[in-house]
C-alpha positions in Angstrom: 33.5 -27.2 -14.3 32.5 -23.5 -13.5 32.7 -22.2 -10.0 29.0 -22.1 -9.7 28.6 -25.8 -10.6 31.4 -26.6 -7.8 29.7 -24.4 -5.4 26.3 -26.5 -6.4 28.2 -29.7 -6.1 29.1 -29.1 -2.4 26.2 -27.0 -1.4 24.8 -27.3 2.2 21.9 -29.1 2.9 19.5 -26.2 3.9 19.2 -22.4 3.9 19.5 -22.3 7.6 23.2 -23.3 7.2 23.5 -20.4 4.6 22.1 -18.1 7.1 24.5 -19.4 9.9 27.4 -18.8 7.5 26.3 -15.3 6.6 26.0 -14.2 10.1 29.4 -15.7 11.1 31.0 -13.8 8.0 29.5 -10.3 8.5 27.7 -10.3 11.9 27.5 -6.5 12.3 26.4 -5.7 8.6 23.0 -4.6 8.2 20.6 -7.3 7.3 17.2 -5.8 7.0 15.7 -2.2 7.3 12.0 -1.8 8.3 9.5 1.0 8.6 8.3 2.2 12.2 5.5 4.8 12.5 6.2 7.7 14.5 4.5 7.7 17.9 2.6 10.6 17.2 1.2 8.7 14.1 2.1 11.8 12.1 4.8 12.3 9.9 7.2 9.8 7.9 8.1 6.3 8.9 11.5 5.8 10.6 13.4 3.0 8.8 15.4 0.7 11.6 18.3 -1.2 10.6 18.7 -4.9 11.9 22.3 -6.5 11.7 22.7 -10.1 10.9 24.0 -10.7 14.5 20.6 -9.3 15.6 18.5 -11.2 13.2 20.1 -14.3 14.3 19.4 -13.7 17.9 15.7 -13.3 17.1 15.7 -16.2 14.7 17.2 -18.5 17.3 14.8 -17.2 19.8 11.8 -18.0 17.6 13.1 -21.6 16.6 13.9 -22.2 20.1 10.5 -20.9 21.2 8.7 -23.3 18.6 10.8 -26.2 19.9 9.5 -25.5 23.5 6.0 -25.5 22.1 6.6 -29.1 20.9 7.2 -28.4 17.2 9.3 -31.6 15.7 11.1 -31.5 12.3 8.9 -31.3 9.2 6.0 -30.4 11.3 4.0 -27.4 9.8 4.0 -24.1 10.9 1.8 -21.8 9.2 2.6 -18.2 8.3 -0.6 -15.7 7.8 1.2 -12.1 7.5 1.7 -9.2 5.3 5.5 -8.7 4.1 7.3 -7.2 7.0 10.3 -8.1 8.7 8.9 -10.4 11.3 7.6 -12.8 8.3 11.3 -13.1 7.3 12.5 -13.6 10.8 9.8 -16.3 11.5 10.2 -18.0 8.5 13.9 -18.7 9.3 13.0 -19.5 12.7 10.9 -22.3 11.5 13.7 -23.5 9.1 16.1 -23.4 11.8 13.7 -25.4 14.1 13.6 -28.1 11.2 10.1 -27.5 10.7 8.3 -26.5 7.5 6.7 -23.1 6.9 3.0 -23.1 5.5 2.5 -20.1 3.8 -1.0 -18.3 3.8 -2.0 -14.9 2.1 -3.3 -12.5 4.9 -6.3 -11.9 2.2 -7.3 -15.3 2.0 -10.6 -15.9 3.7 -11.4 -17.9 6.8 -12.9 -21.0 4.9 -9.8 -21.3 2.7 -7.3 -20.4 5.5 -9.0 -23.1 7.5 -8.6 -25.5 4.6 -5.1 -24.6 4.2 -4.2 -25.1 8.1 -6.1 -28.5 8.0 -4.6 -29.8 4.6 -1.1 -29.0 5.9 -1.9 -30.4 9.5 -0.2 -27.1 10.6 0.9 -27.4 14.6 1.3 -23.6 15.1 0.1 -20.4 13.4 1.9 -17.4 13.3 -0.5 -14.6 12.7 -0.1 -11.2 11.9 -3.1 -9.7 13.9 -6.7 -10.1 15.4 -8.1 -10.4 11.8 -5.8 -13.6 11.1 -6.4 -15.0 14.6 -10.3 -14.6 14.1 -10.1 -16.8 10.9 -8.5 -19.6 12.8 -10.8 -19.1 15.8 -13.9 -19.1 13.7 -13.0 -22.6 12.2 -11.1 -23.9 15.7 -13.4 -27.1 15.7 -12.1 -28.0 12.0 -8.4 -27.6 13.2 -7.4 -30.4 15.6 -3.7 -30.2 14.9 -3.5 -26.5 15.8 -2.1 -26.1 19.2 -1.1 -23.0 19.2 -1.7 -19.2 17.7 1.3 -16.7 17.8 0.6 -13.2 17.2 2.8 -10.8 15.7 1.3 -7.7 17.0 1.5 -8.1 20.7 -1.7 -6.0 21.5 -3.7 -8.5 19.3 -2.5 -11.6 21.3 -5.8 -11.6 23.4 -7.2 -14.9 24.7 -11.0 -15.2 24.0 -13.5 -17.0 25.9 -13.6 -20.9 25.0 -10.0 -20.6 23.9 -7.7 -23.6 25.4 -5.3 -22.3 27.8 -2.2 -20.9 26.4 -3.5 -21.3 22.9 -2.9 -17.6 22.0 0.5 -16.0 22.6 2.5 -13.1 21.3 5.7 -13.3 19.1 7.4 -11.4 21.8 6.3 -14.2 24.4 7.5 -17.0 21.9 10.9 -15.1 21.7 11.0 -15.2 25.7 10.3 -18.8 25.8 13.0 -19.5 23.1 15.6 -17.6 24.9 14.8 -19.4 28.2 15.1 -22.6 26.2 18.4 -22.0 25.0 19.6 -21.2 28.4 18.8 -24.6 29.5 19.9 -26.0 26.1 22.5 -23.7 24.4 22.9 -25.9 21.7 19.4 -27.0 20.7 18.9 -24.7 17.7 22.3 -25.7 16.0 21.8 -29.1 16.6 18.4 -29.0 14.8 20.2 -27.2 11.9 23.2 -29.7 11.9 20.5 -32.7 11.6 18.9 -31.1 8.6 18.7 -33.2 5.4 18.4 -31.9 1.9 15.2 -33.9 1.2 13.4 -32.7 4.3 10.5 -30.8 3.6 10.9 -26.7 4.0 8.0 -25.2 2.6 4.4 -26.0 1.8 3.2 -23.0 -0.5 -0.3 -23.3 -1.5 -0.9 -22.1 -5.1 -3.6 -19.5 -5.0 -4.9 -21.3 -8.2 -7.1 -19.7 -11.0 -9.6 -22.6 -10.4 -10.6 -25.0 -7.6 -9.1 -25.4 -4.3 -5.3 -24.7 -3.9 -2.8 -27.5 -4.0 0.1 -27.4 -1.6 3.5 -27.5 -3.3 6.2 -29.3 -1.4 9.4 -27.9 -1.6 12.6 -29.5 0.3 15.4 -27.7 2.1 17.7 -28.4 -0.7 15.7 -26.3 -3.1 16.4 -23.0 -1.0 20.1 -23.9 -0.7 20.3 -24.4 -4.5 18.3 -21.0 -5.0 20.5 -19.3 -2.7 23.8 -20.3 -4.6 22.5 -19.9 -7.8 20.9 -16.4 -7.5 23.8 -15.4 -5.3 26.2 -16.2 -8.1 24.5 -14.7 -11.1 27.0 -12.5 -13.1 26.4 -8.9 -12.4 23.0 -9.2 -10.4 23.9 -9.0 -6.8 26.5 -7.3 -4.8 27.3 -7.1 -1.1 26.7 -3.2 -1.1 23.2 -3.8 -2.8 19.9 -2.4 -1.3 16.7 -4.3 -2.4 13.3 -3.1 -1.7 11.3 -5.9 -0.8 7.4 -5.6 -1.0 6.1 -8.6 -2.8 4.0 -11.1 -0.8 6.2 -13.3 1.0 3.3 -15.9 0.8 4.1 -16.0 -2.6 7.0 -17.9 -4.1 8.5 -15.1 -5.9 8.7 -12.9 -2.7 10.0 -15.9 -0.6 12.8 -16.7 -3.0 14.4 -12.9 -3.0 15.2 -13.9 0.7 17.5 -16.6 -0.4 19.9 -14.8 -2.5 20.0 -12.1 -0.2 21.3 -14.3 2.6 23.8 -15.8 0.4 25.3 -12.4 -1.0 24.7 -10.5 2.4 23.2 -7.2 1.2 20.6 -5.1 2.9 16.9 -5.8 2.3 14.4 -3.0 2.9 10.9 -4.8 3.7 7.8 -3.0 3.6 4.4 -5.0 2.2 2.5 -2.0 2.0 1.8 -1.5 -1.8 0.2 2.2 -1.4 3.5 3.0 0.0 5.7 2.0 -3.0 6.0 5.3 -4.4 6.5 6.9 -1.2 9.1 4.6 -0.2 11.5 4.3 -3.3 13.0 8.1 -2.8 13.6 7.0 0.7 14.8 3.6 0.3 16.9 4.4 -2.9 17.3 0.8 -4.0 19.9 -0.7 -6.2 17.5 -3.6 -7.4 14.1 -4.6 -6.6 11.4 -7.3 -8.2 8.1 -6.8 -9.1 5.1 -8.2 -11.2 4.3 -6.5 -14.5 1.0 -4.9 -13.5 3.5 -2.5 -11.1 5.5 -1.4 -14.3 2.4 -0.8 -16.3 0.9 1.4 -13.6 4.1 3.5 -13.3 4.0 3.8 -17.3 0.4 4.7 -17.3 1.0 7.1 -14.3 4.0 9.0 -16.0 1.9 9.0 -19.4 -1.1 10.6 -17.6 0.9 13.0 -15.8 2.3 14.1 -19.1 -1.1 14.4 -20.6 -2.3 16.6 -17.5 0.6 19.0 -18.2 -1.0 20.0 -21.5 -0.9 19.0 -25.1 2.7 19.8 -25.8 4.2 18.3 -22.7 2.1 15.0 -23.5 3.5 15.1 -27.2 7.0 15.4 -25.7 6.4 12.3 -23.6 5.0 10.3 -26.6 8.2 11.4 -28.6 10.4 10.2 -25.7 8.6 7.0 -25.3 9.0 6.3 -29.1 12.7 7.1 -28.7 13.2 4.9 -25.8 11.6 1.9 -27.5 13.5 2.3 -30.6 16.6 2.9 -28.9 16.3 -0.4 -26.8 15.3 -2.4 -29.7 18.1 -1.1 -31.9 20.8 -1.6 -29.1 19.3 -5.0 -28.0 19.4 -6.3 -31.7 22.9 -5.0 -32.4 24.3 -6.5 -29.3 22.8 -9.9 -30.2 24.5 -9.8 -33.6 27.7 -7.8 -33.1 28.2 -8.0 -29.3 28.1 -4.1 -29.6 24.9 -2.2 -28.4 25.5 0.5 -31.0 22.8 2.9 -32.3 22.9 5.3 -35.0 24.0 8.7 -34.2 21.0 10.5 -35.0 18.9 8.2 -32.6 21.7 8.6 -30.0 21.5 12.6 -30.1 17.7 12.3 -29.7 18.0 9.9 -27.0 20.3 12.1 -25.0 17.8 15.0 -25.2 14.8 12.7 -24.0 17.1 11.6 -21.2 17.3 15.1 -20.2 13.6 15.9 -20.7 11.8 12.5 -19.6 14.0 9.5 -18.5 15.9 11.3 -15.6 12.9 12.3 -13.8 11.6 8.6 -14.2 14.7 7.2 -12.8 14.7 9.9 -9.8 11.1 8.5 -9.0 12.5 4.9 -8.5 15.2 6.5 -6.1 18.1 7.4 -8.6 20.2 4.2 -7.9 18.0 1.4 -9.7 20.4 -0.7 -11.5 17.9 -3.4 -12.4 14.5 -4.6 -11.7 13.3 -8.2 -12.1 9.8 -8.8 -13.5 8.0 -12.1 -12.8 4.7 -13.9 -12.3 3.5 -13.0 -15.6 4.4 -11.8 -18.7 5.6 -8.0 -19.3 4.2 -6.5 -22.4 7.5 -6.0 -24.6 6.9 -2.4 -25.6 6.7 -1.4 -22.0 9.8 -3.3 -21.3 11.4 -1.6 -24.1 10.0 1.7 -23.0 12.0 1.4 -19.6 15.0 -0.2 -21.2 15.3 2.8 -23.3 14.7 5.1 -20.2 17.8 3.6 -18.6 15.7 1.3 -16.1 16.8 -2.5 -16.9 13.8 -4.9 -16.4 15.1 -8.2 -16.3 12.3 -10.9 -17.2 12.6 -14.1 -15.4 10.4 -17.3 -15.3 9.5 -19.8 -13.0 6.5 -21.3 -11.1 5.8 -22.4 -7.7 6.5 -26.0 -8.4 10.2 -24.8 -9.4 11.0 -22.7 -6.3 9.7 -19.4 -8.2 13.0 -19.0 -10.4 14.3 -21.3 -13.2 15.1 -18.6 -16.1 16.4 -15.0 -15.9 17.8 -12.5 -18.1 21.5 -11.8 -17.8 22.9 -8.2 -17.7 22.8 -8.5 -21.5 19.2 -9.1 -21.4 16.5 -9.4 -24.3 13.3 -7.9 -24.0 10.4 -10.3 -24.7 12.4 -13.2 -23.3 12.6 -14.7 -19.7 16.4 -15.2 -20.4 18.5 -18.3 -19.8 18.3 -21.4 -17.7 20.0 -21.4 -14.3 23.1 -23.6 -13.8 21.9 -27.1 -12.6 18.6 -27.1 -14.7 17.8 -29.3 -17.4 15.3 -28.0 -20.0 13.5 -29.9 -22.8 10.1 -29.5 -24.9 7.3 -31.7 -25.3 6.2 -32.2 -28.9 3.4 -29.6 -28.3 6.0 -27.1 -27.3 5.3 -27.5 -23.5 8.4 -26.7 -21.6 9.7 -29.3 -19.2 12.1 -28.9 -16.2 14.3 -31.0 -14.1 16.5 -30.0 -11.4 17.0 -29.4 -7.7 14.5 -26.4 -7.4 11.7 -28.9 -8.8 8.9 -29.7 -6.0 8.8 -33.1 -4.3 5.0 -33.2 -5.2 1.5 -31.7 -4.5 0.7 -32.3 -0.6 -1.7 -35.4 -0.4 -2.1 -35.4 -3.8 -0.4 -38.5 -5.5 -2.6 -38.5 -8.7 -2.4 -34.9 -9.4 1.4 -34.9 -8.8 1.7 -37.8 -11.3 0.0 -35.8 -13.9 2.8 -33.1 -13.9 5.8 -34.8 -12.3 7.3 -37.9 -14.2 9.0 -40.5 -12.5 12.4 -39.4 -13.7 11.6 -36.1 -12.2 10.8 -34.0 -15.5 8.3 -31.6 -14.5 5.5 -30.4 -17.0 5.2 -26.6 -16.6 1.9 -26.2 -18.4 3.5 -23.3 -20.5 4.5 -23.2 -24.2 7.7 -21.9 -25.3 10.5 -21.8 -27.6 14.3 -21.4 -27.0 16.8 -19.2 -29.0 20.0 -20.7 -30.4 21.7 -19.3 -27.9 19.6 -20.2 -24.9 17.2 -17.3 -24.4 13.4 -18.8 -23.7 10.5 -16.9 -24.8 7.0 -18.1 -23.3 4.4 -17.9 -25.7 1.5 -19.0 -23.8 -0.2 -21.1 -20.9 -1.1 -24.6 -22.6 -4.5 -24.4 -21.0 -5.1 -20.8 -22.0 -4.6 -21.3 -25.8 -7.9 -20.4 -27.7 -8.9 -22.5 -30.6 -11.6 -20.7 -32.6 -14.4 -22.4 -34.4 -12.5 -21.9 -37.4 -9.5 -24.0 -36.3 -7.0 -21.0 -35.7 -4.9 -20.8 -32.3 -4.9 -17.5 -30.5 -2.6 -17.1 -27.5 -4.7 -14.7 -25.2 -1.8 -13.5 -23.2 0.0 -12.3 -26.2 -3.0 -10.2 -27.3 -3.8 -8.8 -23.8 0.1 -7.7 -23.5 0.0 -6.0 -26.8 -3.1 -4.0 -25.8 -1.6 -3.0 -22.4 1.3 -1.6 -24.4 -1.1 0.3 -26.7 -3.6 1.6 -24.5 -2.5 3.6 -21.6 -6.0 3.3 -19.7 -6.2 -0.3 -19.5 -5.9 -2.0 -16.1 -6.9 -5.5 -17.1 -8.0 -7.3 -20.2 -9.6 -10.7 -21.0 -9.6 -12.1 -24.5 -12.3 -14.7 -25.1 -12.8 -16.9 -28.2 -12.4 -20.6 -27.5 -14.8 -22.4 -29.9 -16.3 -19.2 -31.2 -15.8 -17.8 -34.7 -14.1 -14.5 -33.5 -12.4 -12.9 -30.8 -13.7 -10.5 -28.0 -12.6 -9.0 -24.9 -13.7 -7.8 -21.4 -11.7 -4.5 -20.5 -11.4 -2.9 -17.3 -9.8 0.6 -17.2 -7.5 2.1 -14.5 -9.7 4.0 -12.1 -7.1 6.8 -11.4 -6.4 7.1 -14.9 -9.7 7.2 -16.3 -11.0 9.6 -13.6 -8.4 12.3 -14.3 -9.2 11.9 -17.9 -12.8 12.3 -17.1 -12.2 15.4 -15.2 -10.5 17.2 -18.3 -13.1 16.0 -20.8 -16.4 17.2 -19.7 -17.3 14.1 -17.5 -16.4 15.5 -13.8 -18.6 14.5 -10.9 -19.6 11.1 -12.3 -18.5 8.0 -10.6 -16.3 5.6 -12.0 -19.0 3.3 -13.2 -20.7 6.1 -14.9 -17.7 7.3 -16.5 -16.8 3.8 -18.1 -20.3 3.7 -19.4 -20.0 6.8 -21.4 -20.1 6.8 -25.1 -17.1 9.1 -25.1 -15.0 6.5 -23.2 -16.2 3.7 -25.5 -15.1 5.5 -28.5 -11.7 6.5 -27.0 -11.0 2.7 -26.1 -12.4 1.7 -29.0 -9.7 3.8 -31.1 -7.0 1.9 -29.2 -8.8 -1.6 -30.0 -8.4 -0.6 -33.6 -4.9 0.2 -33.1 -4.3 -3.2 -31.6 -5.9 -5.1 -34.5 -3.7 -3.2 -37.0 -0.9 -5.4 -35.6 -2.7 -8.8 -35.6 -3.4 -11.6 -37.6 -7.1 -11.6 -39.0 -8.2 -14.3 -36.5 -6.5 -12.7 -33.7 -8.3 -9.2 -33.9 -10.8 -8.1 -31.3 -14.2 -7.7 -32.9 -16.2 -6.8 -30.2 -15.2 -5.5 -26.4 -17.2 -4.6 -23.2 -16.0 -2.2 -20.7 -16.5 -3.4 -17.1 -18.1 -1.6 -14.3 -15.2 -1.8 -12.1 -11.7 -3.3 -12.0 -11.0 -6.7 -11.5 -9.4 -7.2 -8.1 -8.2 -9.9 -5.7 -11.0 -9.3 -3.1 -13.5 -10.4 -5.5 -11.5 -13.4 -6.5 -10.9 -12.3 -10.2 -7.0 -12.0 -9.5 -4.7 -14.2 -7.6 -2.7 -12.5 -5.0 -0.2 -12.3 -7.4 -2.3 -10.2 -9.7 -2.7 -13.1 -12.1 -6.2 -13.3 -13.9 -8.4 -16.0 -13.0 -10.1 -16.3 -16.4 -12.6 -19.0 -15.6 -13.8 -16.7 -12.7 -13.8 -13.5 -14.8 -15.6 -15.4 -17.7 -18.3 -17.0 -15.3 -19.1 -13.6 -13.4 -19.4 -11.7 -16.9 -21.1 -14.5 -18.7 -24.0 -12.1 -19.8 -21.6 -9.5 -21.4 -19.7 -12.3 -23.2 -22.8 -13.8 -24.7 -24.1 -10.6 -25.8 -21.1 -10.1 -27.9 -21.8 -13.1 -29.8 -25.7 -12.7 -30.1 -26.7 -13.4 -33.2 -23.7 -15.1 -34.7 -23.7 -18.7 -35.8 -21.2 -20.8 -33.4 -19.4 -24.0 -34.1 
């Protein structure tokens, strides 16, 4: 039995217990770091530290404050806020009060917010600002269980006409109530933590979903305790002196799971969910590791390529050469390591790689802060060519795999990672495959079920605990998993051929530096087509250099010049595909796909049915005059 297995067998019932143990072990170490704007509003943010002891003081005050509002164990407290340190402190406060956090994306509209609050039966809503309060206030008649709103931004905690007395209060006021409660009952929070059972509900995360109403995924306290130990004991991943840069949405399970391993290990996490600040923050935070979705790495790659292109033909040629060297170096070294245990490369390639490192890769690493040891990519598949590029450039991207229903993380590449795979199963997780190749999982991280939806639960969760992921995959002899596609997303053409659209889409993103999003269509059709959205900053920069300056984005993408350029990349894609996979026709979209229009989930996954419905006319136009089965 390994040390990790021993720890898992004797794990505490909740993440709240892990948090107490961390505070007792390193009370004065830095736990979190968060930005504060200068008083004048001009100049860079000031990053302020928060120790584990200071964090615990606030967490206990929040927990006790919730108890003073009458929140009981397993009752739901909703959190509607962007990624910020108060989100983490509030979530821990909910857990330490024995209650359960319901997560709500701040971008969720009023109608869906009301549905989540109502369906979860949330008693309290911790809202970021006036905009989040307004959503609940507009639907108050539909929310009889909601007895209080706690507002993080104190200036927005203003009662409105018609509000019940005391219905709205600030987070600071809640903490004051909690402090007073602890003066009367000093052990109140610890008693709640001591009484926790592993099977009690800890988190209710509503899947953003690609179709229909979101489903509430019920995750127990034990799931987070398990995740803390497993992530905290992965070889070579986390160390006590690490600095994590956390910007992912904490309402998403991928963001939330990152708080578990950090508590177990005790390193620092710099928290700032402003996506437009990522490039600015990286050289300031200088993280040693960070996690992101593939779109972020694609944007970085496209940005680097565009900057090289703007530097002139010679500079762009050097970049293209260096990118090819990076991919070759990564592929050969990984292949050799897999076969021989040594990541060797031919001498000539090593010399070229050293030169490319001086010319290109060093600057790329500096853009990430200069200390990035590893980046974890999850939530969707990373195009292998993008992964190989970063690997060869000295930025190790470890792909992982998991779902909301499995507490986010089930597989992760080890330090000796393999690009194109999602790594090995976590200790304590069982894996098997259905006859059609669907990945089935069983273990402590698997959900209890969908909240109030026993029939839907039964469709994916067997009575003996096996969870049907809906993903098709294959396992290498030494345990590395490769996800080939979503079971529901496999396309079967009218000719009877199966096409994995995500695989084709990923290859195109690696070939074309201008693409932002792509949807491959072809189910029950006699050939495949694609809807393509190009990245606005990249294409507008190209347009200004190619005689199209002064035109709007929509006008640029409608030009023959842009279509001809993108067509060249489609042809390059097709050269590497099987005949039935090739894209016979494509259409450029007049704007990029986004969360606001409901075409992407908050974790930037494509909502295929929404996009296909919205652009039905474009799709039909690509099949006009053809015979369909």
